[in-house]
C-alpha positions as CSV (number, residue, x, y, z in Angstrom):
1,M,9.5,0.2,22.6
2,K,10.6,-2.9,21.0
3,W,10.2,-3.2,17.1
4,T,10.5,-6.9,16.9
5,A,7.5,-7.4,19.2
6,F,5.7,-4.6,17.2
7,C,6.2,-6.4,14.1
8,I,5.0,-9.6,15.5
9,L,2.0,-7.9,17.0
10,A,1.1,-6.2,13.7
11,A,1.6,-9.3,11.6
12,A,-0.8,-11.3,14.1
13,T,-3.4,-8.5,14.3
14,L,-3.4,-8.4,10.5
15,V,-3.8,-12.1,10.1
16,L,-6.7,-11.9,12.6
17,Q,-8.3,-8.9,11.0
18,T,-8.5,-10.8,7.7
19,T,-9.4,-14.2,9.0
20,V,-11.4,-13.7,12.1
21,G,-12.8,-10.2,11.3
22,P,-15.1,-11.6,8.8
23,V,-16.5,-14.2,11.3
24,V,-17.2,-11.7,14.1
25,A,-18.8,-9.1,11.6
26,I,-22.3,-8.0,12.1
27,Q,-23.9,-7.6,8.9
28,S,-21.1,-5.7,7.0
29,V,-19.6,-4.0,10.0
30,R,-16.1,-5.3,11.0
31,P,-13.8,-4.5,13.7
32,N,-10.7,-2.7,12.7
33,W,-8.2,-4.2,15.1
34,M,-5.3,-2.6,13.5
35,F,-6.5,0.8,14.7
36,V,-7.1,-0.6,18.2
37,L,-3.3,-1.5,18.2
38,A,-2.5,1.9,16.9
39,V,-4.4,3.5,19.7
40,F,-2.4,1.2,22.1
41,Y,0.7,2.3,20.9
42,A,-0.4,6.0,20.7
43,L,-1.5,5.8,24.4
44,W,1.7,4.1,25.8
45,G,4.3,4.5,23.2
46,P,7.2,7.2,23.1
47,W,7.2,10.1,20.6
48,P,8.2,9.4,17.6
49,D,8.1,5.7,17.7
50,A,4.3,5.6,18.5
51,A,3.5,7.7,15.4
52,I,5.6,5.8,13.2
53,A,4.2,2.6,14.5
54,A,0.4,4.0,13.8
55,W,1.6,5.1,10.3
56,L,2.9,1.6,9.5
57,L,-0.2,0.1,10.8
58,G,-2.3,2.3,8.7
59,L,-0.2,1.4,5.7
60,A,-0.8,-2.3,6.4
61,V,-4.4,-1.6,6.4
62,D,-4.1,0.4,3.1
63,L,-2.2,-2.6,1.4
64,Q,-5.0,-5.1,2.6
65,S,-7.6,-2.9,1.4
66,A,-5.9,-2.4,-2.0
67,A,-5.2,-6.1,-2.3
68,S,-8.8,-6.8,-1.9
69,G,-9.7,-4.2,-4.5
70,G,-11.0,-1.3,-2.6
71,G,-9.0,1.7,-1.9
72,R,-5.6,3.9,-2.6
73,I,-2.4,3.2,-0.7
74,G,-2.0,6.2,1.7
75,L,-5.4,7.1,3.2
76,Y,-5.5,5.0,6.3
77,A,-1.5,5.4,6.8
78,L,-2.1,9.3,6.9
79,C,-5.2,9.1,9.1
80,F,-3.6,6.6,11.6
81,G,-0.6,8.8,11.8
82,A,-2.5,11.9,12.4
83,A,-4.8,10.4,14.9
84,A,-1.8,9.0,16.9
85,W,-0.1,12.3,16.8
86,V,-3.4,14.0,18.1
87,M,-3.9,11.2,20.9
88,M,-0.2,11.6,22.0
89,R,-0.7,15.2,22.5
90,I,-3.8,14.7,24.6
91,R,-2.9,11.5,26.2
92,S,-1.7,13.1,29.6
93,A,-5.0,14.5,30.3
94,F,-6.8,11.0,30.6
95,F,-6.4,7.9,32.8
96,R,-4.8,5.9,29.8
97,D,-5.3,2.4,31.7
98,H,-9.1,3.0,32.2
99,A,-11.4,1.1,29.9
100,V,-13.7,4.1,29.3
101,T,-10.8,6.1,28.1
102,Q,-9.8,3.4,25.7
103,F,-13.3,3.0,24.5
104,V,-13.7,6.7,24.0
105,M,-10.4,7.4,22.3
106,T,-10.9,4.5,20.0
107,A,-14.5,5.4,19.0
108,V,-13.8,9.1,18.4
109,F,-10.6,8.7,16.4
110,A,-11.8,5.7,14.6
111,L,-15.0,7.6,13.5
112,A,-12.8,10.4,12.3
113,V,-10.5,8.0,10.5
114,E,-13.7,6.3,8.6
115,L,-15.4,9.4,7.8
116,L,-12.1,11.0,6.4
117,V,-11.3,7.9,4.3
118,E,-14.8,7.7,3.0
119,A,-14.7,11.5,2.0
120,A,-11.4,11.0,0.2
121,R,-13.0,8.0,-1.7
122,W,-16.0,10.1,-2.5
123,W,-13.8,12.9,-3.7
124,T,-11.6,10.9,-5.8
125,L,-14.5,9.3,-7.6
126,G,-15.2,12.7,-9.2
127,G,-18.2,14.0,-7.0
128,A,-20.3,11.1,-7.7
129,S,-23.0,10.7,-5.2
130,P,-22.0,8.9,-2.2
131,E,-23.7,6.0,-0.8
132,R,-26.3,7.1,1.8
133,Q,-25.2,4.4,4.2
134,A,-21.4,5.3,4.2
135,G,-21.8,7.5,7.2
136,W,-23.8,4.9,9.2
137,L,-21.3,2.2,8.3
138,A,-18.6,4.4,9.3
139,F,-20.2,5.1,12.7
140,F,-21.1,1.5,13.4
141,T,-17.5,0.3,12.4
142,A,-16.0,3.0,14.7
143,L,-18.4,1.8,17.4
144,Y,-17.7,-1.9,17.1
145,T,-14.0,-1.4,16.9
146,A,-14.4,0.7,20.2
147,A,-16.2,-2.0,21.8
148,W,-13.1,-4.3,21.3
149,A,-10.6,-1.8,22.5
150,P,-10.8,-2.4,26.4
151,Y,-10.2,-6.2,26.0
152,M,-7.2,-5.7,23.5
153,H,-5.7,-3.1,25.6
154,W,-6.0,-5.2,28.7
155,L,-4.3,-8.2,27.0
156,L,-1.7,-5.9,25.5
157,L,-1.0,-4.5,28.9
158,R,-0.2,-7.9,30.4
159,F,2.5,-8.3,28.1
160,H,4.1,-4.8,28.8
161,R,7.5,-6.4,29.4
162,W,7.4,-8.1,25.9
163,T,6.2,-5.0,24.1
164,G,8.6,-2.7,26.0
165,L,5.7,-0.2,26.7
166,K,5.5,0.6,30.4
167,P,2.2,1.3,32.0
168,A,1.8,4.1,34.6
169,H,1.1,1.3,37.4
170,R,2.4,-2.0,38.2
171,L,0.0,-4.8,37.1
């Protein structure tokens, strides 16, 4: 894994998420492209580099959400790292380069991340009544993020020599 390429990809993805993300939003549902990048590294990266990369991507999302006034630092970092750890444990049971695998892994783990972050935010508010729409927003955010995953994975797999991550087959 090449860390310079990772840093460039993370910075470019963060810029795209904060600038293009609101443009492609449907209602208030925005894709989390940083999580798609974390899933890519979790599926193709070596242990522990991929887990560290996912944690750093989650930390970047935390810092971005804290800067916009909504959240504490550490929630996304912990959730991204835990999701990457689980994905790395089960990735050998799946065809990693298949679009359905990329979609399902991203959808399931993005939903888990979004629900855990919403539950932590609800818990830290002192038991105030949560928004009724928070669960649906998490569900649609995970679904919309997963819809972008196969396209982003396809693009990232084309640059496998640049990223240092080797796909299972030659492209």
